[in-house]
C-alpha positions, 0 to 999 in steps of 0.5 A: 499499500503505498500513498503519495501525491499522484497514482499512475495509470490514470488514477489520482490517489489523493484530493486534487491540490494535495502535495507529496512529502518530501517535495517532489516525491510523487508516488506510485500506489503500492510500492513504486515511487518516483522521485522526480519534480516532473511527476504530474497528475493523471500521468499515462506513463508506465511506472518502473516496476522493481522485483517484489520484495520477498516478505510480500511474495507469499510463498517465501514468508508467513503473514499475519493481520487483523482480518484480512489476508492475500496469500498463493494457493499452490494447489491451483497456482493462483492468488487466494485472498481471504477476509474475516469478519463477524456478522452483527446480526447473529455473531457468525464469523463470514469469510469473503473468499476470492479464488481465480476459478470462482472468483469472489465467494461468501462462506458462513464458517459457523455452518457445520457444512463448512467448518467442523465443530463450530461454536454455539455462541455469537462471536464478535470483536476484532479478528486475528489471522495468521497465513502460511504454507507448511512443508507439504505446500499446503496453505494454512489459515488460522482465524482467531476470535472471541465469543460473548461467553468469554472464549477464544476460538481458532478456526483453521484450515488444514488437509481435512478442511476447516474446524474450530477449536475452543482455545479457552478449554485448555489448562491454564486458559484466562477465565474471560477473554475480552479482547483479541489483540493480535497474532503472529508465527515463525519457524524455529531453527529447528524447523517448527512452525510456532504460532502465538495470539494475544488476548486480554482478559477481563481485568486487563492482563495480556495473555499468550496462547501459543503452540506448534502448528503440527498439533492443529491450534496453539496448546499453551497459555501464559499471563504475560501481565504476570510474567513480564518484568518492567523495564527498566526494573522497577521503573513503573507497575504496569497498570490494567491494560484497556485495549490491544494495539496489535502484535508481530513476530518474526526473524531477524537476518542474524536468526534472533526470533522475536515477539512484540505485542502492544496495548493500551494502559488504563493510563492512556500509555502505549505499553510494549510487551517484547520477548527474544530467544537471546534473552529467553524473557518477557519485558514490559516497556511504557513507551511515554508518548507523553514525554515527546508530546505533552499532555498526549495520550493514546485513544485507539489503535491503527496496527503493527508492523515489522520487517527487516530493512536493507541494512539487516535492521529489525524495523517494529512499528505501532501507529496509535491514535491520540485523543485529539484524533491525531495519528502517532507512530511508535517506531523502533529502528533497529539500533538497540535500547535507545532505538525506540522513538515517537512520530506525530503523523498528524491529521488525516487531511488538510481540512482537520478531519481526525482518525477515529478508527485505524484499519491496518499497517503495512510496508512496501519498496519504492522504485529507487529501492527504499522501504516505505511504511503505510497505515490506513484509518477511517476518519471522522468524515467516514473516509478511508485515509492512507498515511505513507512514510519513509524510514526517515519519517517524512510522511503525506495522507491521502484518501481512498474511494468510497462505494456510493451508499456505503459508510465505512464505520469499522476496520476489518484489515489490510493486505497486499499481494504481488504475483510470483508469476507476473509481478502484478500487485494488488492492495486490499482495504477492507471495512465494514460499512452501513447502508443507505438502503437499510438500517439493519444490513451491514456490507463489506467495502473493499478498496482495491488497487491493482497494477493491471486494472483500469482505473486502478482504484476501486471502491467495491460492495462486497455485498452483506455480511 
């Protein structure tokens, strides 16, 4: 997902009169950028693709997201797209699925004909997802969602099809899961695939559900609010956690395995839970947004992302919404304990629209080779906005299309796809929307950008949840 002043292929990304930051740096959508003062709106010149980075080619790496995922289905050799959302009317988990053979299809994951052993209770809240290829080349999908009974449920796809498990029935599980925070995965040095999902319980403690994919869903529970040591030692007492921001997992180029989970405390601070196999212990850090921005507290989440840059430095990003609707970025530049910083990304547009709901975070590569980071949020005007920044924190905002009659109001997820066969690029931003023709119906809006389509941007109504 790439945002700049203009998008090529006859499609404008930001409103007329918008500008690039830095000056003259106008961008293609997704991960191509022209560094030229001669860029003009609505240009028909072809843009200069580069080879997609490995972490955007799904067969090379696992991905995790909130509700949406694009991947390569090796059984057919084609792109597959999955987006999950809970249906408000009955609490069912709905899957909007795309395959080259069938196109877009809706599936009710609570139907026994689709997924075995579905929960008997209504589901709701955020949905965390993991996607990866196993050793046999089978595309695996894991979805984690909470029930109204306070249980965490996993719906996952294996060689025998979709099936559900009640994660809260495991020994040591929290008494009540209030919120799903996020999920991640990596491969151990010995070759085993590890899965991690993070939740907040009814008293505001952060928990981790972890295990091996070879045995199905994660098997083990741990209370990280109890296990994690405040850093610096004795610097603070961890408060009750009010809401999750996101989580990520990965392996650096030097082989270090790391886990990161972010949550908002009842004091309005951002707390980072971090683990690496070098230390083998969990730390919790108060990121102190108020030190750099006096009077600012955390009001909402946008999302979390991580990657290793071209200098082999691990980059981690957590985007949040401040109490006045400005978006802030807490980022790690890979330079050790002093490598954490804050950046004020401002309001989504020049007219003073503030961010109300976060949608997701990802990253792409410029045509010149540099990496950029991108965040999507719904504004108070119910338009989805994109923020793009380079690794030096130069950034700009722009608006995406809205389907006529739809009003986006909450997040589903953001994901991207690069075809390994022809290099075509696709960006998917999914939101749940109210509809002008019904007080009850809720539809899924897809803001889709494709390098192979004309116009490049499309706002689509995927139909009723």
